[in-house]
Kinemage of the C-alpha trace (Angstrom):
@kinemage 1
@onewidth
@group {chain A} dominant
@subgroup {mainchain}
@vectorlist {calphas} color= white
{ca met a 1} P 31.569 12.374 82.692
{ca asp a 2} L 33.500 11.793 86.156
{ca ile a 3} L 36.735 12.617 84.435
{ca leu a 4} L 35.100 16.460 83.635
{ca thr a 5} L 33.979 16.844 87.337
{ca gly a 6} L 37.234 15.787 88.200
{ca val a 7} L 39.076 18.841 85.771
{ca phe a 8} L 36.712 21.262 86.759
{ca leu a 9} L 37.384 20.450 90.824
{ca ala a 10} L 41.187 20.319 89.630
{ca leu a 11} L 40.761 23.545 88.167
{ca ala a 12} L 38.964 25.176 91.402
{ca ile a 13} L 41.928 24.071 93.602
{ca val a 14} L 44.575 25.072 91.933
{ca ala a 15} L 42.171 28.492 91.570
{ca ile a 16} L 42.083 28.032 94.967
{ca leu a 17} L 45.896 27.974 96.008
{ca ala a 18} L 46.610 30.682 93.637
{ca cys a 19} L 44.669 32.938 95.288
{ca gly a 20} L 46.137 31.804 98.775
{ca gly a 21} L 49.231 32.296 97.341
{ca leu a 22} L 48.263 35.524 96.322
{ca val a 23} L 47.647 36.154 99.683
{ca tyr a 24} L 50.788 35.306 101.748
{ca tyr a 25} L 52.256 37.267 99.589
{ca ile a 26} L 50.680 40.224 99.954
{ca val a 27} L 50.740 39.311 103.840
{ca arg a 28} L 54.502 39.034 103.917
{ca gln a 29} L 54.887 42.178 102.050
{ca asn a 30} L 52.505 44.015 104.550
{ca lys a 31} L 53.058 42.482 108.327
{ca lys a 32} L 53.551 45.744 108.920
{ca gly a 33} L 49.677 47.083 109.103
{ca ala a 34} L 46.968 45.558 110.597
{ca ser a 35} L 44.832 46.833 107.371
{ca ala a 36} L 46.903 45.051 105.280
{ca glu a 37} L 46.471 41.447 107.641
{ca lys a 38} L 42.550 42.881 107.032
{ca lys a 39} L 43.154 43.332 103.436
{ca ala a 40} L 44.603 39.563 103.025
{ca glu a 41} L 41.646 38.450 105.067
{ca lys a 42} L 39.334 39.553 102.917
{ca leu a 43} L 40.714 38.837 100.123
{ca leu a 44} L 40.993 35.256 100.806
{ca ala a 45} L 37.639 35.129 102.055
{ca asp a 46} L 36.649 36.245 98.845
{ca ala a 47} L 38.931 34.071 97.110
{ca glu a 48} L 37.195 31.094 99.202
{ca glu a 49} L 33.342 32.019 98.311
{ca lys a 50} L 34.942 32.748 94.167
{ca gly a 51} L 36.468 29.230 94.848
{ca arg a 52} L 32.810 27.309 95.959
{ca lys a 53} L 31.387 29.149 93.114
{ca ile a 54} L 33.346 27.792 90.365
{ca ile a 55} L 33.266 24.680 91.978
{ca his a 56} L 29.473 24.864 91.988
{ca thr a 57} L 29.315 26.046 88.679
{ca ala a 58} L 31.685 23.301 86.665
{ca gln a 59} L 29.943 21.310 89.049
{ca val a 60} L 26.278 21.665 87.260
{ca glu a 61} L 27.816 22.268 83.870
{ca ala a 62} L 29.747 18.809 84.485
{ca lys a 63} L 26.338 17.036 85.361
{ca gln a 64} L 24.496 19.417 82.483
{ca thr a 65} L 27.146 17.917 79.712
{ca thr a 66} L 26.641 13.818 81.539
{ca tyr a 67} L 22.592 14.555 80.933
{ca glu a 68} L 22.696 15.866 77.290
{ca ala a 69} L 25.544 12.698 76.193
{ca lys a 70} L 23.488 10.248 78.255
{ca gln a 71} L 20.310 11.952 75.976
{ca glu a 72} L 22.387 11.770 73.071
{ca val a 73} L 23.667 7.869 73.721
{ca asp a 74} L 20.397 7.198 74.244
{ca lys a 75} L 18.265 8.652 71.015
{ca glu a 76} L 21.204 6.316 69.073
{ca ile a 77} L 20.865 3.404 70.794
{ca lys a 78} L 16.724 3.874 70.042
{ca glu a 79} L 17.824 4.608 66.409
{ca arg a 80} L 20.008 1.450 65.969
{ca lys a 81} L 17.061 -0.849 67.432
{ca gln a 82} L 14.875 0.858 65.389
{ca glu a 83} L 17.119 -0.208 62.291
{ca ile a 84} L 17.783 -3.549 63.419
{ca ala a 85} L 13.484 -3.935 63.908
{ca ser a 86} L 13.350 -2.921 59.954
{ca ile a 87} L 15.867 -5.335 58.637
{ca glu a 88} L 14.647 -8.259 60.706
{ca asn a 89} L 10.907 -7.279 59.510
{ca lys a 90} L 12.602 -7.059 56.398
{ca leu a 91} L 14.188 -10.310 56.518
{ca asn a 92} L 11.420 -11.835 57.731
{ca gln a 93} L 9.631 -10.898 54.597
{ca arg a 94} L 11.734 -11.950 51.994
{ca glu a 95} L 12.404 -15.849 54.030
{ca asn a 96} L 8.523 -16.060 53.686
{ca ser a 97} L 8.567 -15.053 49.993
{ca ile a 98} L 11.469 -17.488 49.284
{ca glu a 99} L 9.626 -20.108 51.626
{ca arg a 100} L 6.100 -19.319 49.003
{ca arg a 101} L 8.500 -19.348 45.663
{ca asp a 102} L 9.937 -22.555 46.252
{ca ala a 103} L 6.647 -23.935 47.206
{ca asn a 104} L 5.369 -22.585 43.967
{ca leu a 105} L 8.754 -24.022 42.145
{ca ser a 106} L 7.824 -27.755 43.913
{ca glu a 107} L 4.185 -27.334 42.471
{ca lys a 108} L 5.477 -26.622 38.883
{ca glu a 109} L 8.044 -28.802 39.132
{ca lys a 110} L 5.595 -31.785 39.800
{ca ile a 111} L 3.311 -31.103 37.354
{ca leu a 112} L 5.964 -30.818 35.119
{ca asn a 113} L 6.881 -34.264 35.851
{ca ala a 114} L 3.170 -35.252 35.219
{ca lys a 115} L 3.736 -33.592 31.634
{ca ser a 116} L 7.037 -35.353 31.236
{ca glu a 117} L 5.455 -38.738 31.655
{ca lys a 118} L 2.913 -37.785 29.849
{ca leu a 119} L 4.165 -37.027 26.865
{ca asp a 120} L 6.937 -40.260 27.313
{ca ser a 121} L 3.411 -42.097 27.589
{ca gly a 122} L 2.371 -40.716 24.511
{ca ile a 123} L 5.161 -41.057 22.403
{ca lys a 124} L 5.378 -44.653 23.857
{ca met a 125} L 2.154 -44.729 21.880
{ca asn a 126} L 2.635 -43.193 18.850
{ca glu a 127} L 5.762 -45.458 17.961
{ca glu a 128} L 3.119 -48.686 18.855
{ca lys a 129} L 0.932 -47.162 16.435
{ca ala a 130} L 3.682 -46.491 14.013
{ca lys a 131} L 4.817 -50.185 13.780
{ca glu a 132} L 1.496 -51.220 13.498
{ca leu a 133} L 1.041 -48.441 10.374
{ca gln a 134} L 4.101 -49.537 8.945
{ca ala a 135} L 3.361 -53.286 9.269
{ca lys a 136} L -0.636 -52.527 7.599
{ca ile a 137} L 1.484 -50.507 4.643
{ca asp a 138} L 4.221 -53.562 4.582
{ca ser a 139} L 0.633 -55.847 4.264
{ca ile a 140} L -1.141 -53.568 1.826
{ca ile a 141} L 2.484 -53.740 -0.089
{ca val a 142} L 2.736 -57.182 -0.207
{ca glu a 143} L -1.478 -57.515 -1.256
{ca leu a 144} L -0.963 -54.957 -4.022
{ca glu a 145} L 2.288 -56.696 -5.800
{ca lys a 146} L 0.385 -59.683 -5.727
{ca val a 147} L -2.507 -58.079 -7.830
{ca ala a 148} L -0.419 -55.855 -9.898
{ca lys a 149} L 2.155 -59.149 -10.041
{ca met a 150} L 4.719 -56.523 -9.927
{ca ser a 151} L 7.369 -55.473 -7.142
{ca gln a 152} L 7.584 -52.228 -5.914
{ca ser a 153} L 11.026 -51.687 -8.054
{ca glu a 154} L 9.307 -52.386 -10.707
{ca ala a 155} L 6.311 -50.425 -10.218
{ca lys a 156} L 8.610 -47.429 -9.312
{ca gln a 157} L 10.972 -48.084 -12.159
{ca glu a 158} L 7.527 -48.448 -14.601
{ca val a 159} L 6.159 -44.604 -13.517
{ca leu a 160} L 9.914 -43.476 -13.963
{ca glu a 161} L 9.620 -44.364 -17.690
{ca arg a 162} L 6.482 -43.232 -17.941
{ca val a 163} L 7.095 -39.472 -16.887
{ca lys a 164} L 10.454 -39.891 -18.970
{ca glu a 165} L 8.280 -40.514 -22.141
{ca lys a 166} L 6.168 -37.472 -21.306
{ca met a 167} L 9.295 -35.395 -21.002
{ca asp a 168} L 10.468 -37.108 -24.136
{ca his a 169} L 7.464 -35.766 -26.040
{ca glu a 170} L 7.450 -32.399 -24.041
{ca ile a 171} L 11.099 -31.499 -25.222
{ca thr a 172} L 10.247 -32.878 -28.755
{ca ala a 173} L 7.580 -30.525 -28.584
{ca tyr a 174} L 9.889 -27.194 -27.720
{ca met a 175} L 12.397 -27.687 -29.896
{ca lys a 176} L 9.720 -28.450 -32.942
{ca lys a 177} L 8.534 -25.048 -31.586
{ca arg a 178} L 12.136 -23.398 -31.458
{ca glu a 179} L 12.836 -24.996 -35.226
{ca glu a 180} L 9.470 -23.354 -36.298
{ca glu a 181} L 10.476 -20.241 -34.906
{ca ala a 182} L 13.611 -19.768 -36.545
{ca glu a 183} L 12.464 -20.616 -40.050
{ca glu a 184} L 10.142 -17.875 -39.167
{ca ser a 185} L 12.296 -15.236 -37.485
{ca ala a 186} L 12.176 -12.865 -40.233
{ca ala a 187} L 8.426 -12.291 -40.551
{ca asp a 188} L 8.305 -12.710 -36.532
{ca lys a 189} L 10.705 -9.092 -36.074
{ca ala a 190} L 8.625 -7.674 -38.713
{ca arg a 191} L 5.451 -8.228 -36.970
{ca asn a 192} L 6.922 -7.059 -33.192
{ca leu a 193} L 8.324 -4.148 -34.981
{ca ile a 194} L 4.714 -3.858 -36.176
{ca ala a 195} L 3.195 -4.628 -32.615
{ca leu a 196} L 5.370 -2.012 -31.270
{ca ala a 197} L 4.691 1.129 -33.239
{ca thr a 198} L 1.151 -0.268 -32.354
{ca asn a 199} L 1.501 -0.284 -28.755
{ca lys a 200} L 3.435 3.067 -28.797
{ca tyr a 201} L 0.319 4.484 -31.133
{ca ala a 202} L -2.099 3.059 -28.340
{ca gln a 203} L -1.041 4.275 -25.536
{ca asp a 204} L -0.757 7.498 -27.179
{ca glu a 205} L -4.370 7.556 -27.700
{ca ile a 206} L -5.029 6.269 -24.453
{ca thr a 207} L -3.972 9.293 -22.713
{ca met a 208} L -5.756 11.492 -24.823
{ca his a 209} L -8.937 10.192 -23.477
{ca ser a 210} L -9.002 12.056 -20.893
{ca val a 211} L -6.021 14.479 -20.735
{ca thr a 212} L -4.228 17.109 -23.080
{ca ser a 213} L -1.202 19.171 -22.134
{ca val a 214} L -0.707 22.408 -22.715
{ca gln a 215} L 3.136 23.924 -23.465
{ca leu a 216} L 3.802 26.634 -21.934
{ca pro a 217} L 6.565 29.105 -23.203
{ca ser a 218} L 7.882 29.435 -19.128
{ca asp a 219} L 7.077 28.318 -15.557
{ca glu a 220} L 6.548 31.738 -14.881
{ca met a 221} L 3.133 31.987 -17.047
{ca lys a 222} L 1.756 29.184 -14.621
{ca gly a 223} L 1.677 32.361 -12.245
{ca arg a 224} L 0.194 34.204 -14.397
{ca ile a 225} L -2.770 31.555 -15.299
{ca ile a 226} L -3.421 31.100 -12.130
{ca gly a 227} L -3.922 34.609 -10.819
{ca arg a 228} L -4.159 36.854 -7.529
{ca glu a 229} L -5.667 34.309 -5.194
{ca gly a 230} L -6.719 31.877 -8.007
{ca arg a 231} L -8.955 34.086 -9.759
{ca asn a 232} L -8.180 33.155 -13.339
{ca ile a 233} L -7.728 29.335 -13.360
{ca arg a 234} L -11.244 29.596 -11.165
{ca thr a 235} L -12.573 31.752 -13.505
{ca leu a 236} L -11.309 29.183 -16.667
{ca glu a 237} L -12.128 25.880 -14.613
{ca gln a 238} L -16.053 27.245 -14.221
{ca leu a 239} L -15.853 28.278 -18.240
{ca leu a 240} L -14.979 25.695 -19.720
{ca gly a 241} L -15.930 22.692 -17.491
{ca val a 242} L -12.798 20.957 -17.300
{ca asp a 243} L -9.857 20.406 -14.485
{ca leu a 244} L -6.254 22.175 -14.701
{ca ile a 245} L -3.661 20.168 -13.090
{ca ile a 246} L -0.965 22.271 -12.648
{ca asp a 247} L 1.970 20.674 -11.151
{ca asp a 248} L 6.002 20.300 -10.995
{ca thr a 249} L 6.082 19.381 -14.447
{ca pro a 250} L 7.873 21.882 -16.184
{ca glu a 251} L 6.561 24.282 -19.117
{ca val a 252} L 2.790 22.249 -19.149
{ca ile a 253} L -0.517 22.779 -18.448
{ca thr a 254} L -3.029 19.320 -18.032
{ca val a 255} L -6.376 19.711 -19.061
{ca ser a 256} L -8.539 17.222 -17.750
{ca ser a 257} L -12.347 15.908 -18.695
{ca phe a 258} L -14.322 13.087 -20.108
{ca asn a 259} L -15.256 15.689 -22.822
{ca pro a 260} L -13.406 15.796 -25.617
{ca leu a 261} L -14.986 19.306 -27.103
{ca arg a 262} L -14.627 20.761 -23.953
{ca arg a 263} L -10.673 19.612 -23.671
{ca glu a 264} L -10.203 20.896 -26.987
{ca ile a 265} L -11.872 24.285 -26.436
{ca ala a 266} L -9.536 24.641 -23.740
{ca lys a 267} L -6.913 24.037 -25.352
{ca arg a 268} L -7.406 26.475 -27.302
{ca thr a 269} L -8.177 29.386 -24.847
{ca leu a 270} L -5.154 28.527 -23.212
{ca glu a 271} L -2.787 28.968 -26.315
{ca tyr a 272} L -4.210 32.333 -26.936
{ca leu a 273} L -4.332 33.525 -23.604
{ca ile a 274} L -0.457 32.128 -23.372
{ca lys a 275} L -0.172 33.929 -26.574
{ca asp a 276} L -1.623 37.522 -25.875
{ca gly a 277} L 0.370 37.843 -22.468
{ca arg a 278} L -2.517 39.042 -20.697
{ca ile a 279} L -4.112 36.759 -18.511
{ca gln a 280} L -7.523 38.622 -16.807
{ca pro a 281} L -11.222 37.469 -16.737
{ca ser a 282} L -12.360 39.372 -19.279
{ca arg a 283} L -10.238 38.249 -21.782
{ca ile a 284} L -10.506 34.513 -20.668
{ca glu a 285} L -14.532 35.120 -21.274
{ca glu a 286} L -13.042 36.222 -24.688
{ca phe a 287} L -11.167 33.761 -25.683
{ca ala a 288} L -13.042 30.991 -24.720
{ca lys a 289} L -16.320 32.647 -26.895
{ca lys a 290} L -13.893 32.804 -29.807
{ca ala a 291} L -12.974 28.957 -29.135
{ca ala a 292} L -16.075 27.345 -29.006
{ca glu a 293} L -16.979 29.828 -32.368
{ca glu a 294} L -13.861 28.173 -34.137
{ca met a 295} L -14.578 24.641 -32.507
{ca asn a 296} L -18.225 24.670 -34.508
{ca glu a 297} L -17.285 25.593 -37.667
{ca gln a 298} L -14.468 23.254 -37.735
{ca ile a 299} L -16.700 20.590 -36.462
{ca his a 300} L -19.907 21.472 -38.867
{ca lys a 301} L -16.890 21.773 -41.764
{ca ala a 302} L -15.531 18.061 -41.026
{ca gly a 303} L -18.868 16.830 -41.199
{ca gln a 304} L -19.517 18.162 -44.336
{ca glu a 305} L -16.430 17.282 -45.558
{ca ala a 306} L -17.345 13.909 -44.534
{ca ala a 307} L -20.612 13.389 -46.655
{ca phe a 308} L -18.085 15.128 -49.442
{ca lys a 309} L -16.072 12.172 -49.451
{ca leu a 310} L -18.482 9.607 -49.582
{ca gly a 311} L -21.212 11.741 -51.885
{ca leu a 312} L -23.515 11.504 -49.945
{ca pro a 313} L -26.526 14.229 -50.397
{ca his a 314} L -28.652 15.810 -48.394
{ca ile a 315} L -27.709 15.403 -45.179
{ca ala a 316} L -29.218 17.378 -42.387
{ca asn a 317} L -26.555 20.380 -41.330
{ca glu a 318} L -27.235 19.521 -37.781
{ca leu a 319} L -27.013 15.939 -38.366
{ca leu a 320} L -23.385 16.743 -40.007
{ca asp a 321} L -23.116 18.933 -36.994
{ca tyr a 322} L -22.951 15.511 -34.910
{ca val a 323} L -20.542 13.650 -37.483
{ca gly a 324} L -17.902 16.518 -36.901
{ca arg a 325} L -18.071 15.744 -32.945
{ca leu a 326} L -17.132 12.442 -33.658
{ca lys a 327} L -13.721 13.676 -34.538
{ca phe a 328} L -12.580 14.191 -30.992
{ca arg a 329} L -14.490 10.992 -29.841
{ca thr a 330} L -12.281 7.421 -29.206
{ca ser a 331} L -13.362 4.453 -28.347
{ca tyr a 332} L -10.579 1.539 -27.147
{ca gly a 333} L -7.980 4.436 -28.877
{ca gln a 334} L -9.765 3.758 -31.960
{ca asn a 335} L -10.540 7.319 -33.489
{ca ala a 336} L -14.458 7.535 -33.606
{ca tyr a 337} L -14.350 9.354 -37.254
{ca asp a 338} L -12.284 7.610 -38.996
{ca his a 339} L -13.792 4.548 -37.705
{ca ser a 340} L -17.312 5.701 -39.148
{ca met a 341} L -15.904 6.602 -42.800
{ca asp a 342} L -13.926 2.810 -42.339
{ca val a 343} L -17.557 1.657 -41.998
{ca ala a 344} L -19.124 3.786 -44.379
{ca tyr a 345} L -16.197 2.544 -47.442
{ca leu a 346} L -16.781 -1.252 -46.111
{ca ala a 347} L -20.740 -0.979 -46.233
{ca gly a 348} L -20.809 0.431 -49.233
{ca ile a 349} L -18.297 -1.763 -50.980
{ca met a 350} L -20.375 -4.572 -49.798
{ca ala a 351} L -23.600 -3.291 -50.653
{ca ala a 352} L -21.914 -2.804 -54.581
{ca glu a 353} L -21.062 -6.751 -54.285
{ca leu a 354} L -24.746 -7.477 -53.867
{ca gly a 355} L -26.575 -5.249 -55.675
{ca leu a 356} L -27.894 -3.352 -53.151
{ca asp a 357} L -28.157 0.750 -53.011
{ca gln a 358} L -24.260 1.790 -52.120
{ca thr a 359} L -25.442 5.323 -50.962
{ca val a 360} L -27.908 4.266 -48.697
{ca ala a 361} L -25.434 1.767 -46.923
{ca lys a 362} L -22.434 4.435 -46.645
{ca arg a 363} L -25.255 6.888 -45.426
{ca ala a 364} L -25.953 3.702 -42.525
{ca gly a 365} L -22.181 3.022 -42.053
{ca leu a 366} L -20.983 6.698 -41.182
{ca leu a 367} L -23.922 7.611 -38.821
{ca his a 368} L -23.939 4.152 -37.304
{ca asp a 369} L -21.879 5.228 -34.319
{ca ile a 370} L -23.130 8.878 -33.920
{ca gly a 371} L -24.528 8.527 -30.765
{ca lys a 372} L -21.366 8.350 -29.349
{ca ala a 373} L -21.251 12.134 -30.589
{ca ile a 374} L -23.413 12.852 -27.841
{ca asp a 375} L -23.671 9.700 -24.752
{ca tyr a 376} L -21.323 11.756 -22.622
{ca glu a 377} L -23.628 14.550 -22.223
{ca val a 378} L -26.903 12.327 -22.167
{ca asp a 379} L -27.808 9.331 -20.758
{ca gly a 380} L -28.080 6.720 -22.712
{ca thr a 381} L -26.365 3.635 -25.021
{ca his a 382} L -24.598 5.659 -27.707
{ca val a 383} L -27.206 3.152 -30.113
{ca glu a 384} L -30.419 4.578 -28.490
{ca leu a 385} L -29.075 7.914 -28.734
{ca gly a 386} L -28.315 7.304 -32.572
{ca ala a 387} L -31.165 5.657 -33.824
{ca arg a 388} L -33.372 9.116 -31.762
{ca leu a 389} L -31.381 11.300 -33.605
{ca ala a 390} L -31.801 9.214 -36.281
{ca lys a 391} L -35.371 9.395 -36.584
{ca lys a 392} L -35.590 13.102 -35.180
{ca phe a 393} L -33.413 14.322 -38.157
{ca gly a 394} L -36.261 11.835 -40.683
{ca glu a 395} L -33.460 9.293 -42.082
{ca pro a 396} L -35.000 5.996 -43.629
{ca asp a 397} L -35.640 3.579 -41.789
{ca val a 398} L -33.103 1.445 -43.215
{ca val a 399} L -30.580 3.883 -41.105
{ca val a 400} L -32.493 3.424 -38.016
{ca asn a 401} L -32.297 0.073 -37.735
{ca ser a 402} L -28.782 -0.007 -39.064
{ca ile a 403} L -27.726 2.155 -35.862
{ca ala a 404} L -29.700 0.215 -33.676
{ca ser a 405} L -29.018 -3.402 -34.547
{ca his a 406} L -25.636 -2.645 -35.230
{ca his a 407} L -24.461 -4.149 -31.950
{ca gly a 408} L -27.704 -6.962 -31.730
{ca asp a 409} L -29.468 -4.581 -29.557
{ca glu a 410} L -32.333 -4.992 -32.017
{ca glu a 411} L -32.799 -7.608 -35.030
{ca ser a 412} L -31.660 -6.725 -38.251
{ca lys a 413} L -34.729 -5.953 -40.397
{ca phe a 414} L -32.480 -5.026 -43.562
{ca val a 415} L -29.457 -7.016 -45.067
{ca ile a 416} L -27.763 -3.091 -45.151
{ca ala a 417} L -28.058 -3.159 -41.512
{ca thr a 418} L -26.561 -6.499 -41.475
{ca leu a 419} L -23.772 -5.114 -43.654
{ca val a 420} L -23.173 -2.221 -41.040
{ca ala a 421} L -23.104 -4.711 -38.186
{ca ala a 422} L -20.495 -6.655 -40.262
{ca ala a 423} L -18.166 -3.516 -41.561
{ca asp a 424} L -18.818 -2.473 -37.765
{ca thr a 425} L -16.863 -5.710 -36.489
{ca leu a 426} L -14.052 -5.793 -39.805
{ca ser a 427} L -13.033 -2.142 -39.338
{ca ala a 428} L -12.626 -2.420 -35.171
{ca ala a 429} L -10.717 -5.790 -35.618
{ca arg a 430} L -8.386 -4.891 -38.325
{ca pro a 431} L -4.803 -4.855 -36.624
{ca gly a 432} L -3.741 -1.998 -34.889
{ca ala a 433} L -6.953 -0.537 -34.455
{ca arg a 434} L -8.268 -1.087 -31.071
{ca ser a 435} L -6.380 -2.095 -28.072
{ca glu a 436} L -7.635 -4.588 -25.838
{ca thr a 437} L -10.767 -3.658 -23.476
{ca leu a 438} L -10.476 -3.336 -19.752
{ca glu a 439} L -13.317 -5.833 -19.363
{ca thr a 440} L -11.602 -8.387 -21.058
{ca tyr a 441} L -8.394 -7.744 -19.647
{ca val a 442} L -10.382 -8.197 -16.182
{ca gln a 443} L -12.122 -11.485 -17.055
{ca arg a 444} L -8.749 -12.590 -17.905
{ca ile a 445} L -7.142 -11.834 -15.018
{ca glu a 446} L -10.324 -13.393 -12.735
{ca gln a 447} L -9.955 -16.799 -15.070
{ca leu a 448} L -6.403 -17.632 -13.767
{ca glu a 449} L -6.468 -16.206 -10.173
{ca lys a 450} L -9.595 -18.725 -10.802
{ca ile a 451} L -7.908 -21.457 -11.703
{ca cys a 452} L -5.173 -21.338 -9.415
{ca thr a 453} L -7.267 -20.878 -6.279
{ca ser a 454} L -9.643 -23.864 -7.533
{ca tyr a 455} L -7.084 -27.232 -6.250
{ca pro a 456} L -6.662 -27.754 -2.801
{ca gly a 457} L -3.508 -26.305 -0.413
{ca val a 458} L -3.838 -23.192 -1.977
{ca ala a 459} L -3.948 -20.199 0.265
{ca lys a 460} L -4.411 -16.975 -2.446
{ca ala a 461} L -3.319 -16.581 -5.926
{ca phe a 462} L -1.784 -13.499 -7.819
{ca ala a 463} L -2.354 -12.257 -11.446
{ca met a 464} L 0.717 -9.794 -12.313
{ca gln a 465} L 2.332 -8.013 -14.764
{ca ser a 466} L -0.785 -7.970 -17.069
{ca gly a 467} L -1.614 -11.256 -16.828
{ca arg a 468} L 1.810 -12.010 -17.848
{ca glu a 469} L 2.909 -13.793 -14.830
{ca val a 470} L 1.134 -16.123 -12.109
{ca arg a 471} L 2.173 -16.255 -8.322
{ca val a 472} L 0.534 -19.298 -6.552
{ca met a 473} L 0.954 -18.844 -2.121
{ca val a 474} L 0.498 -22.554 -1.039
{ca val a 475} L 0.004 -23.814 2.589
{ca pro a 476} L 3.171 -25.310 3.476
{ca glu a 477} L 1.770 -28.161 5.887
{ca gln a 478} L -0.553 -29.884 2.523
{ca ile a 479} L 2.344 -29.375 -0.416
{ca asn a 480} L 5.434 -30.128 0.060
{ca asp a 481} L 8.562 -28.977 -2.247
{ca glu a 482} L 7.205 -32.404 -4.823
{ca ala a 483} L 4.269 -31.400 -4.858
{ca ala a 484} L 4.376 -27.801 -5.425
{ca tyr a 485} L 6.754 -29.157 -8.609
{ca lys a 486} L 3.403 -31.099 -9.770
{ca leu a 487} L 0.917 -28.172 -8.911
{ca ala a 488} L 3.094 -25.454 -11.293
{ca arg a 489} L 2.680 -28.464 -13.630
{ca thr a 490} L -0.797 -28.672 -13.657
{ca leu a 491} L -1.287 -25.183 -13.580
{ca lys a 492} L 0.230 -25.096 -16.651
{ca glu a 493} L -1.403 -27.239 -18.442
{ca lys a 494} L -4.516 -26.136 -17.228
{ca ile a 495} L -4.594 -23.031 -17.872
{ca gln a 496} L -3.130 -23.810 -21.641
{ca ser a 497} L -6.477 -25.239 -22.089
{ca asp a 498} L -9.061 -23.110 -20.750
{ca val a 499} L -7.162 -20.196 -21.222
{ca thr a 500} L -6.894 -17.723 -24.389
{ca tyr a 501} L -4.105 -15.351 -23.922
{ca pro a 502} L -1.720 -13.456 -25.681
{ca gly a 503} L 2.714 -14.695 -25.635
{ca glu a 504} L 3.367 -16.443 -22.423
{ca ile a 505} L 2.454 -16.646 -18.651
{ca lys a 506} L 5.124 -17.309 -15.758
{ca ile a 507} L 3.628 -19.641 -12.912
{ca asn a 508} L 5.399 -19.514 -9.709
{ca val a 509} L 4.188 -21.643 -6.891
{ca ile a 510} L 5.877 -20.713 -3.588
{ca arg a 511} L 5.796 -22.194 -0.350
{ca glu a 512} L 6.580 -20.943 2.384
{ca tyr a 513} L 7.016 -22.181 5.966
{ca arg a 514} L 7.747 -20.410 8.772
{ca ala a 515} L 8.472 -22.102 12.824
{ca thr a 516} L 7.590 -19.030 15.618
{ca glu a 517} L 8.482 -19.350 19.141
{ca thr a 518} L 7.874 -16.348 21.872
{ca ala a 519} L 10.381 -15.985 24.795
{ca lys a 520} L 9.188 -15.033 28.146
């Protein structure tokens, strides 16, 4: 700051000297006049005054500059001191944190050392117990060898020989089975073809139990059947009492209902509408009425045809209508109308052989399942409903008893009633007549799973592929690989002895062990 003051003083002196020189020059140029001297003196005095002012200004400015520079330096020093204090505070905090962490680590180290010592002690104790246990096992083996009069190697050899004998027996049985299959290969192929055809037929019948498909000329017809804002399809469903399923299947509409008569009427109504092309609520009502009338005529005709084929006179027309309804009813894939005709024929043949009234037996056989014509409309079993209908239309007591007793709900009071029950069983049991019932299937699946879960070490069991495969999940800590193989053979023998099943059942014992840890 002193340097700046010196600079300003130097500048002032230079200015004074310059003014003096200028005055001196003017004096020399104006020596001859007194006025020039006065002017020079005045100029000199002015120059001195200006010099003093310049010096004073320079001093003030120098002091101001020095003060401001000092203020800036003080401020910078203060900020540096604050930064240094903050850094010292952080360093102190970090030092304290490091000290606490060091203390925690020391404590954990002590705990780990204690656990390690405890673990080492436990390992030594286990080793001692293992030695004691092995000594006991060796002593027990010695005692067993003395009692059995057989060494350990000899006992092992005996077990292996027994297992080999059992395996030889199974191999022999397997070879014998294959030989028999080879001898009957032609018959088996024929039976397989029949079974395949029966299976396809049964699947088609089961699909027809609750749904019926209607073919469309084009997918554009779906929109016309739905109608504006769904008006047409709502009218169809409300009027016909069915559900119409319109999905992505090309050129097909599905009619869904458990009432076969309603499905058939709905199908015919849709066919008439498609053929006519004018699909609107009034036309829907017209064709639905027409289809219902045609169905009633067909039903009555089917009932009359059944009575005519069997030679049964004097059956009430209303009762014949119920017989005709059976043509649109199935039971486990078997048509109820055809089944009733079969039972009537069989009951008539057996009655003729025993010298009984063949006509009455046929009548009872035809009407034995008549309750199935209305069991989807009225509460009650088809046996109860059938007996009630027979009484209503004045059928003889033997017919009523045959209907009420053909499933064992009541006692058979007549020989013909017993014949009708036998004929019913024969018609249902003939090959291909019926598919396996859902109840029997579920019972077989439950029995398989129950057998598998009854053994210790089994966690879960699942019967799959319609009961043709069983997957058994075992606890890996309880069942090792050798025990899993033994369990599979045990389950095979148990299922073969306790369960009745078609074909073969594959048994899979699954043992899975997982070790899981979490890194923190």
